[in-house]
Legacy VTK file of the C-alpha trace (Angstrom):
# vtk DataFile Version 3.0
C-alpha trace
ASCII
DATASET POLYDATA
POINTS 612 float
-92.423 160.691 154.558
-92.452 160.413 150.803
-90.179 163.133 149.479
-88.448 163.037 146.102
-85.526 165.436 145.732
-86.097 168.017 143.018
-85.123 166.711 139.650
-84.772 163.105 140.795
-84.534 160.797 137.811
-87.677 159.177 136.515
-88.455 156.985 133.560
-91.195 159.222 132.271
-88.917 161.738 130.615
-90.733 164.685 132.143
-89.659 168.280 132.009
-87.492 168.053 135.116
-84.923 165.777 133.478
-83.138 168.499 131.534
-82.823 171.050 134.324
-79.038 171.082 134.347
-78.627 170.972 130.593
-79.586 174.629 130.563
-76.608 175.228 132.824
-74.107 173.503 130.578
-72.577 176.741 129.223
-71.588 177.592 132.775
-69.634 174.397 133.353
-65.904 174.052 133.215
-65.385 170.886 131.227
-61.608 171.035 131.164
-60.241 167.615 132.189
-57.140 169.215 133.562
-58.962 170.712 136.482
-60.610 168.763 139.238
-62.041 170.677 142.148
-60.708 169.403 145.476
-63.874 170.519 147.237
-66.143 168.149 145.377
-67.606 165.156 147.157
-67.569 161.621 145.872
-70.875 159.891 146.465
-70.641 156.147 145.825
-74.097 155.744 147.357
-76.405 158.251 148.915
-78.645 156.701 151.527
-81.490 158.953 152.494
-80.642 161.116 155.513
-82.715 160.385 158.557
-84.617 163.192 160.147
-85.195 161.316 163.332
-83.893 164.237 165.321
-84.252 167.819 164.235
-83.184 171.363 165.565
-82.884 175.325 164.987
-81.788 175.502 160.196
-79.925 176.888 158.398
-80.975 177.801 158.165
-81.570 176.961 158.901
-80.643 179.559 159.537
-79.572 177.610 161.679
-82.297 175.016 161.687
-83.217 172.348 164.524
-84.924 169.279 163.123
-87.631 167.792 165.273
-87.366 164.233 166.403
-90.850 163.522 165.184
-89.899 164.276 161.632
-89.877 161.051 159.665
-87.040 159.950 157.471
-86.602 160.440 153.774
-87.097 157.326 151.685
-84.299 156.075 149.559
-84.243 157.341 146.007
-83.729 154.467 143.586
-82.308 156.627 140.830
-79.608 157.882 143.161
-78.814 154.628 144.892
-78.221 152.831 141.602
-76.181 155.606 140.019
-72.434 155.361 139.514
-70.268 157.459 141.812
-69.529 160.767 140.109
-68.213 163.717 142.081
-70.589 166.431 143.121
-69.923 168.798 140.264
-71.824 169.457 137.100
-71.572 166.663 134.541
-69.516 167.081 131.409
-71.054 168.637 128.344
-71.647 165.298 126.638
-72.342 162.567 129.191
-73.423 159.092 128.133
-76.993 160.078 128.860
-77.278 163.855 129.193
-80.704 164.019 130.758
-80.032 161.238 133.279
-76.638 162.629 134.289
-78.004 166.140 134.746
-80.932 164.814 136.716
-78.717 162.730 138.957
-76.441 165.676 139.636
-79.336 167.886 140.709
-80.691 165.153 142.981
-77.264 164.519 144.504
-76.717 168.238 145.051
-80.084 168.488 146.803
-79.353 165.488 149.040
-75.866 166.690 149.989
-77.206 170.167 150.731
-79.958 168.675 152.904
-77.528 166.336 154.669
-75.118 169.138 155.569
-78.017 171.380 156.525
-79.250 168.653 158.874
-75.780 168.472 160.407
-75.795 172.244 160.915
-79.328 172.032 162.266
-78.371 169.347 164.765
-75.546 171.579 165.963
-78.026 174.455 166.082
-80.199 172.325 168.320
-77.154 171.588 170.443
-76.495 175.316 170.632
-80.032 176.031 171.864
-79.856 173.116 174.302
-76.567 174.399 175.670
-78.027 177.894 176.053
-81.068 176.508 177.890
-78.997 174.151 180.038
-76.341 176.679 181.031
-78.451 179.828 181.362
-82.116 178.711 181.443
-84.891 181.082 180.347
-84.608 184.291 182.369
-83.649 187.945 182.020
-80.056 187.076 181.040
-81.095 184.901 178.105
-83.666 187.538 177.137
-80.808 190.063 176.968
-78.744 187.762 174.761
-81.695 187.055 172.475
-82.162 190.779 171.894
-78.545 190.836 170.701
-79.251 187.652 168.715
-81.551 189.779 166.548
-78.492 191.030 164.655
-77.222 187.634 163.426
-80.799 186.649 162.577
-81.181 189.754 160.431
-77.704 189.465 158.952
-78.220 185.817 157.981
-81.433 186.676 156.140
-80.042 189.741 154.397
-76.531 188.579 153.600
-76.608 184.773 153.313
-80.019 183.237 152.794
-82.213 185.693 150.917
-81.159 189.249 150.139
-77.618 189.045 148.814
-78.171 185.609 147.269
-81.117 186.862 145.163
-78.827 189.486 143.633
-75.516 187.642 143.345
-76.543 184.140 142.228
-78.049 185.380 138.909
-75.110 187.767 138.401
-72.468 185.068 138.981
-74.428 182.538 136.913
-74.362 184.895 133.944
-70.650 185.619 134.444
-69.833 181.895 134.588
-71.827 181.308 131.394
-70.047 184.149 129.575
-66.677 182.809 130.679
-67.537 179.350 129.310
-68.609 180.946 126.010
-65.151 182.473 125.554
-65.694 186.069 126.631
-62.639 188.312 126.613
-60.704 187.984 129.844
-62.493 186.369 132.785
-65.975 187.816 133.506
-66.081 186.088 136.898
-62.872 187.670 138.128
-64.020 190.997 136.712
-67.296 190.709 138.626
-65.428 189.930 141.838
-63.111 192.894 141.325
-66.085 195.199 140.758
-68.245 194.045 143.686
-66.211 192.490 146.517
-64.261 195.631 147.594
-67.473 197.689 147.717
-69.328 195.028 149.669
-66.446 194.710 152.149
-66.379 198.452 152.724
-70.158 198.600 153.191
-70.433 195.753 155.713
-67.421 197.066 157.651
-69.049 200.487 157.985
-72.394 199.028 159.066
-70.746 196.770 161.658
-68.833 199.712 163.139
-72.006 201.805 163.260
-73.911 199.041 165.087
-71.127 198.589 167.635
-71.080 202.310 168.378
-74.868 202.609 168.525
-75.557 199.439 170.524
-77.184 201.239 173.517
-79.674 203.016 171.282
-80.393 199.843 169.340
-81.155 197.853 172.501
-83.454 200.610 173.752
-85.337 200.577 170.445
-85.616 196.778 170.236
-86.618 195.998 173.829
-87.455 199.083 175.885
-88.778 197.014 178.810
-85.662 194.843 179.246
-84.607 194.477 182.930
-80.843 194.456 182.234
-80.068 196.609 179.174
-76.315 196.796 179.899
-75.924 193.051 179.424
-77.858 193.290 176.161
-75.576 196.134 174.995
-72.439 194.077 175.681
-73.856 191.117 173.772
-75.003 193.336 170.893
-71.526 194.784 170.421
-70.107 191.283 170.105
-72.783 189.995 167.751
-72.564 193.128 165.558
-69.326 191.746 164.091
-71.452 189.199 162.224
-72.493 191.900 159.741
-68.930 191.883 158.405
-68.372 188.121 158.497
-71.846 187.188 157.226
-71.443 189.614 154.322
-68.277 187.862 153.181
-69.763 184.416 153.866
-72.870 185.213 151.816
-70.758 186.501 148.942
-68.716 183.290 148.895
-71.870 181.153 149.062
-73.500 182.897 146.088
-70.364 182.646 143.967
-69.823 178.962 144.753
-73.443 177.989 144.067
-73.266 179.728 140.698
-70.219 177.522 139.985
-72.345 174.465 140.982
-70.295 173.955 144.160
-72.676 173.139 147.010
-70.557 171.419 149.676
-68.797 174.405 151.258
-71.873 176.705 151.261
-73.996 173.986 152.861
-71.378 173.423 155.588
-71.191 176.986 156.894
-73.720 176.493 159.699
-71.766 173.494 160.929
-68.787 175.791 161.426
-70.928 178.614 162.839
-72.722 176.579 165.486
-69.511 174.776 166.433
-67.956 178.139 167.276
-70.915 179.210 169.443
-71.163 175.918 171.348
-67.429 175.839 172.019
-67.413 179.409 173.316
-70.349 178.760 175.680
-68.786 175.697 177.268
-65.274 177.113 177.461
-66.127 180.632 178.652
-69.662 180.289 180.041
-68.546 179.968 183.663
-66.546 183.194 183.481
-68.437 185.342 181.000
-71.975 184.033 181.463
-74.298 184.578 178.518
-71.751 186.944 176.965
-69.837 183.823 175.928
-72.631 182.968 173.492
-72.321 186.414 171.915
-68.575 185.942 171.564
-69.294 182.585 169.935
-71.349 184.399 167.279
-68.289 186.482 166.400
-66.041 183.419 166.248
-68.591 181.356 164.319
-68.993 184.081 161.696
-65.257 184.035 161.022
-65.377 180.250 160.684
-68.141 180.562 158.045
-65.812 182.611 155.865
-62.875 180.289 156.490
-64.966 177.258 155.447
-65.624 178.722 151.982
-62.699 180.969 151.103
-60.327 178.182 149.930
-62.971 176.697 147.641
-63.809 180.064 146.078
-60.137 180.868 145.646
-59.653 177.626 143.708
-62.562 178.503 141.429
-61.077 181.910 140.678
-57.604 180.475 140.076
-58.859 177.892 137.592
-58.828 180.509 134.836
-55.571 182.396 134.901
-56.177 184.263 131.647
-55.260 187.908 131.909
-58.132 190.248 132.580
-57.705 193.161 130.186
-59.489 196.508 130.213
-62.302 195.314 127.968
-63.142 192.449 130.291
-63.232 194.748 133.272
-65.487 197.141 131.412
-67.969 194.326 130.759
-68.432 193.768 134.509
-71.468 196.009 134.808
-72.239 197.430 138.253
-75.125 195.988 140.216
-78.567 197.363 139.475
-79.194 199.555 142.519
-82.946 199.264 142.098
-82.700 195.473 142.166
-80.452 195.559 145.220
-82.841 197.944 146.964
-85.930 195.834 146.301
-84.234 192.643 147.461
-82.769 194.110 150.638
-85.953 195.958 151.557
-87.941 192.762 151.110
-85.536 190.797 153.304
-85.558 193.543 155.953
-89.331 193.670 155.939
-89.608 189.906 156.272
-87.152 189.716 159.138
-88.852 192.611 160.942
-91.393 190.073 162.210
-88.762 189.133 164.778
-88.465 192.759 165.889
-92.224 193.018 166.340
-92.347 189.816 168.378
-89.528 190.819 170.711
-90.820 194.357 171.104
-94.230 193.037 172.164
-92.720 190.294 174.372
-90.335 192.675 176.183
-93.259 193.908 178.321
-94.267 190.361 179.337
-92.796 188.460 182.323
-89.149 187.384 182.187
-88.545 184.403 179.934
-91.194 185.300 177.344
-88.640 186.170 174.658
-86.769 182.939 175.408
-89.930 180.855 175.070
-90.651 182.510 171.725
-87.104 181.856 170.545
-86.940 178.184 171.491
-90.387 177.498 170.039
-89.608 179.272 166.779
-86.265 177.559 166.260
-87.717 174.069 166.626
-90.961 174.756 164.760
-89.163 176.237 161.742
-87.093 173.142 161.028
-89.538 171.534 158.571
-89.573 174.832 156.657
-85.786 175.114 156.583
-85.396 171.541 155.398
-87.913 171.923 152.584
-86.420 175.218 151.363
-83.017 173.582 150.955
-84.476 172.029 147.806
-85.266 175.500 146.426
-81.723 176.609 147.222
-80.405 173.994 144.806
-82.955 174.671 142.052
-82.754 178.484 142.231
-79.838 178.667 139.727
-81.823 176.376 137.388
-84.828 178.716 137.399
-82.603 181.792 137.059
-80.816 180.333 134.045
-84.095 179.308 132.383
-85.523 182.807 132.828
-82.341 184.375 131.474
-82.688 182.232 128.339
-86.379 183.105 127.972
-87.473 179.508 128.598
-90.439 180.358 130.829
-92.067 176.965 130.268
-89.153 175.083 131.811
-89.036 177.604 134.657
-92.786 177.159 135.229
-92.530 173.370 135.417
-89.617 173.597 137.853
-91.362 176.124 140.113
-94.644 174.203 140.187
-92.810 170.999 141.091
-90.863 172.767 143.819
-94.034 174.247 145.297
-95.743 170.849 145.387
-92.728 169.158 146.946
-91.866 171.761 149.586
-95.527 172.123 150.583
-95.930 168.392 151.083
-92.695 168.251 153.085
-93.446 171.182 155.363
-97.032 170.098 156.014
-95.889 166.675 157.152
-93.419 168.386 159.484
-96.138 170.765 160.693
-98.413 167.870 161.586
-95.578 166.228 163.543
-94.739 169.462 165.397
-98.370 170.096 166.385
-98.914 166.487 167.458
-95.747 166.068 169.521
-94.808 169.589 170.680
-94.715 168.856 174.472
-92.702 165.690 173.978
-90.226 167.398 171.639
-89.564 170.328 173.968
-89.294 168.094 177.047
-86.746 165.824 175.386
-84.726 168.651 173.871
-84.624 171.269 176.602
-86.044 170.171 179.978
-82.872 169.850 181.997
-80.677 172.121 184.064
-82.192 175.589 184.424
-85.011 174.833 181.942
-88.025 173.802 184.042
-91.285 171.943 183.377
-93.089 175.286 183.334
-90.741 176.478 180.591
-91.519 173.290 178.657
-95.279 173.830 178.843
-95.042 177.481 177.796
-92.655 176.765 174.913
-94.707 173.826 173.603
-97.885 175.920 173.558
-96.163 178.677 171.598
-94.608 176.165 169.195
-97.985 174.700 168.270
-99.272 178.155 167.368
-96.126 179.020 165.411
-96.526 175.827 163.392
-99.768 177.130 161.907
-97.726 179.605 159.855
-95.117 177.163 158.557
-96.825 176.682 155.191
-96.971 180.457 154.737
-93.280 180.855 155.605
-92.343 178.084 153.173
-94.418 179.483 150.307
-92.945 182.948 150.818
-89.413 181.514 150.723
-90.116 179.481 147.588
-92.156 182.078 145.674
-89.878 185.044 146.241
-87.041 183.189 144.501
-89.215 183.107 141.391
-89.811 186.857 141.546
-86.092 187.634 141.658
-84.853 184.793 139.417
-84.845 186.950 136.274
-82.474 189.494 137.796
-84.947 192.326 137.189
-86.219 194.619 139.973
-89.795 194.206 141.151
-91.520 195.926 144.051
-94.436 193.508 144.365
-92.751 191.130 146.887
-92.056 194.123 149.145
-95.715 195.142 148.914
-96.858 191.619 149.814
-94.452 191.400 152.739
-95.376 194.864 154.007
-99.050 193.880 154.054
-98.153 190.819 156.132
-96.052 192.867 158.562
-98.877 195.360 159.078
-101.234 192.460 159.797
-98.710 190.940 162.223
-98.346 194.236 164.077
-102.062 194.842 164.493
-102.933 191.260 165.424
-100.019 191.084 167.861
-100.904 194.390 169.541
-104.503 193.273 169.983
-103.726 189.706 171.100
-100.698 190.080 173.392
-102.710 191.486 176.308
-105.122 188.527 176.329
-103.080 185.569 175.082
-99.517 186.666 175.818
-96.796 184.892 173.841
-99.337 182.660 172.088
-101.037 185.787 170.765
-97.687 186.980 169.361
-97.144 183.614 167.665
-100.656 183.732 166.193
-99.939 187.190 164.774
-96.809 185.817 163.115
-98.766 182.973 161.512
-101.551 185.242 160.291
-99.251 187.878 158.820
-96.988 185.485 156.918
-99.982 183.571 155.554
-101.371 186.821 154.116
-98.014 187.560 152.455
-97.899 184.060 150.956
-101.383 184.429 149.481
-100.499 187.788 147.932
-97.278 186.424 146.422
-99.119 183.410 145.022
-101.813 185.584 143.440
-99.193 187.915 141.934
-97.303 185.212 140.031
-97.461 185.941 136.308
-95.988 188.880 134.368
-93.930 189.929 137.415
-92.485 186.434 137.911
-92.601 182.886 136.589
-96.102 182.445 135.069
-97.307 179.418 137.013
-100.840 178.023 136.819
-102.077 179.509 140.077
-105.451 177.753 140.257
-103.920 174.324 139.690
-101.201 175.042 142.252
-103.731 176.142 144.891
-105.892 173.093 144.210
-102.858 170.843 144.614
-101.852 172.579 147.874
-105.265 171.819 149.351
-104.639 168.074 149.226
-101.677 167.844 151.646
-103.306 170.523 153.845
-106.273 168.205 154.427
-103.976 165.252 155.019
-101.919 167.255 157.547
-104.997 168.376 159.501
-106.176 164.801 160.003
-102.691 163.415 160.652
-101.885 166.091 163.250
-105.143 165.535 165.128
-104.786 161.745 165.246
-101.066 161.984 166.101
-101.691 164.402 168.989
-104.302 162.064 170.465
-101.957 159.073 170.293
-98.933 160.977 171.637
-100.885 162.141 174.694
-101.838 158.566 175.695
-98.472 157.895 177.371
-96.496 159.660 180.108
-93.115 158.880 178.577
-92.005 161.727 176.270
-89.850 159.398 174.172
-92.600 156.819 173.686
-95.119 159.565 172.994
-92.827 161.136 170.409
-92.177 157.866 168.620
-95.844 156.881 168.698
-97.113 160.296 167.626
-94.517 160.668 164.868
-95.241 157.213 163.489
-98.999 157.775 163.462
-98.620 161.190 161.812
-96.399 159.745 159.096
-98.661 156.791 158.384
-101.896 158.779 158.341
-100.415 161.559 156.218
-98.931 159.114 153.689
-102.173 157.154 153.314
-104.321 160.260 152.919
-101.877 161.922 150.533
-101.875 158.787 148.375
-105.662 158.574 148.473
-106.006 162.247 147.510
-103.517 161.892 144.658
-100.860 164.353 145.873
-98.531 165.024 142.930
-95.388 165.101 145.086
-95.896 161.354 145.677
-95.958 160.499 141.963
-92.174 159.951 141.575
-92.143 157.713 144.656
-95.031 155.626 143.346
-93.312 155.242 139.966
-90.167 154.044 141.719
-92.182 151.544 143.750
-93.874 150.288 140.607
-90.517 149.609 139.010
-89.290 147.756 142.084
-92.560 145.949 142.794
-94.023 145.226 139.345
-96.652 142.802 140.701
-98.156 145.311 143.146
-101.001 147.507 141.956
-101.121 151.183 142.991
-104.638 152.513 142.636
LINES 1 613
612 0 1 2 3 4 5 6 7 8 9 10 11 12 13 14 15 16 17 18 19 20 21 22 23 24 25 26 27 28 29 30 31 32 33 34 35 36 37 38 39 40 41 42 43 44 45 46 47 48 49 50 51 52 53 54 55 56 57 58 59 60 61 62 63 64 65 66 67 68 69 70 71 72 73 74 75 76 77 78 79 80 81 82 83 84 85 86 87 88 89 90 91 92 93 94 95 96 97 98 99 100 101 102 103 104 105 106 107 108 109 110 111 112 113 114 115 116 117 118 119 120 121 122 123 124 125 126 127 128 129 130 131 132 133 134 135 136 137 138 139 140 141 142 143 144 145 146 147 148 149 150 151 152 153 154 155 156 157 158 159 160 161 162 163 164 165 166 167 168 169 170 171 172 173 174 175 176 177 178 179 180 181 182 183 184 185 186 187 188 189 190 191 192 193 194 195 196 197 198 199 200 201 202 203 204 205 206 207 208 209 210 211 212 213 214 215 216 217 218 219 220 221 222 223 224 225 226 227 228 229 230 231 232 233 234 235 236 237 238 239 240 241 242 243 244 245 246 247 248 249 250 251 252 253 254 255 256 257 258 259 260 261 262 263 264 265 266 267 268 269 270 271 272 273 274 275 276 277 278 279 280 281 282 283 284 285 286 287 288 289 290 291 292 293 294 295 296 297 298 299 300 301 302 303 304 305 306 307 308 309 310 311 312 313 314 315 316 317 318 319 320 321 322 323 324 325 326 327 328 329 330 331 332 333 334 335 336 337 338 339 340 341 342 343 344 345 346 347 348 349 350 351 352 353 354 355 356 357 358 359 360 361 362 363 364 365 366 367 368 369 370 371 372 373 374 375 376 377 378 379 380 381 382 383 384 385 386 387 388 389 390 391 392 393 394 395 396 397 398 399 400 401 402 403 404 405 406 407 408 409 410 411 412 413 414 415 416 417 418 419 420 421 422 423 424 425 426 427 428 429 430 431 432 433 434 435 436 437 438 439 440 441 442 443 444 445 446 447 448 449 450 451 452 453 454 455 456 457 458 459 460 461 462 463 464 465 466 467 468 469 470 471 472 473 474 475 476 477 478 479 480 481 482 483 484 485 486 487 488 489 490 491 492 493 494 495 496 497 498 499 500 501 502 503 504 505 506 507 508 509 510 511 512 513 514 515 516 517 518 519 520 521 522 523 524 525 526 527 528 529 530 531 532 533 534 535 536 537 538 539 540 541 542 543 544 545 546 547 548 549 550 551 552 553 554 555 556 557 558 559 560 561 562 563 564 565 566 567 568 569 570 571 572 573 574 575 576 577 578 579 580 581 582 583 584 585 586 587 588 589 590 591 592 593 594 595 596 597 598 599 600 601 602 603 604 605 606 607 608 609 610 611
């Protein structure tokens, strides 16, 4: 798999090399302060994706075993060992230092996301092993809808799209010598209101759990169990709100370690609760683990954020407080409505699946969690570059924002398509190795693998939606177009699912998901321009077609090879290797732009070898 982290250093002096220089006003260059939460990186070997689960989220995000490993990045391996914080204002080589920092931040974020994803896979394996795929797990997965929604709204998309630009601007104003401390003023103006809001919503969900379960899954055999689990998982609205706030503030301060580690803490809490209390509480123990894991997410970040706020002890006078403008309610509304609309795909799927035989919701869940891992991994790169694009748009530098967005689209598309080919080729082997033990039977494996292959067809659409919507909201101005695009996709999902579920069951639901999200991605891509970063849409679409063709061929050949053996491990290794080799060769032959940095690095290391 030939993936170059965004902004990785090259010798060509292209536009990506100065991405972090635009962020320099936001840096604290005082030598008297060194953040204890930074991470020294004497050498960053490429993380291996040889085993993948349910990501961050990923959010929580399982990485599939078939996913190949990232190649080493020469620019990073040869770099000195700075800490993972923004470089000083005048480094020996400003462009190289900024570029190295962005690459290191991307790699550390990916590495910690992989760790959280592996624990997410362990969580799903523990759920399957301890409780199988029956009416009890269906009841828990209805309650699991709440943390899925809350993670999207409060951590990954909604709140981040509003708070990251706001905190980035406050950090920049503080570095420019604004009166008082704009960051502390922003916290004082927003955190109490957010805390009150999420507390009220959590209490409302706990009280209304019976009505919520009836609305989400009217055909559920055991609604009382689902109500109990929902009341426990509803606490995540409060904890996820605080965790998302901390994550946005820390990323704006260029602190990526603690935010990337939150799913490690979260999944650790769930797994521990299931094994400690599963024998007594049954599947309710998993719901309790959600409550515990949410608290751990806040605890993992609060000390780091507190240190950032304490680094500037200057008194905040009345003028500074007055400058902390309230959030634009229109912007908040558009972002949250978009995130709600996007996550409502899960509601549609579970509503349609609740009328199918027991275990259908579980099969959908397991398939989705594994299939989404290539998407979660690729979008981690956009998480790191989002502040770069937001800062460029705030400064009016649309050209630099365009170059960054086009590079991100090429890179994440190439990454997710390689993962898609691996998932399609090796789906039965992946599910058998990950889940087929205990109460999870061979029939469950076959049903889940079939659904996962259909889900994988929408991975490119999911990835493009996640990458493009960041561009729409990077300027901090409200826009309703993303909501329109997502609504069109949801309507398509609903109609296709209603028509297909009677004939094709869970596979019809998965196909509706893929069709709806692909429509939303196409609409978002066509709408880029005055509403967002003005990318060159035709060139981007033409470039996307190259890895799509490579993935189609690689997936077909890999599936044929993986099916030639009865051993799931051998089939997985064989299929994954063939997919990687075929995809790499075809991508090189087609001239995929995402491979250009890798080829330049190889040319420097192997000067006597000719590349095309």
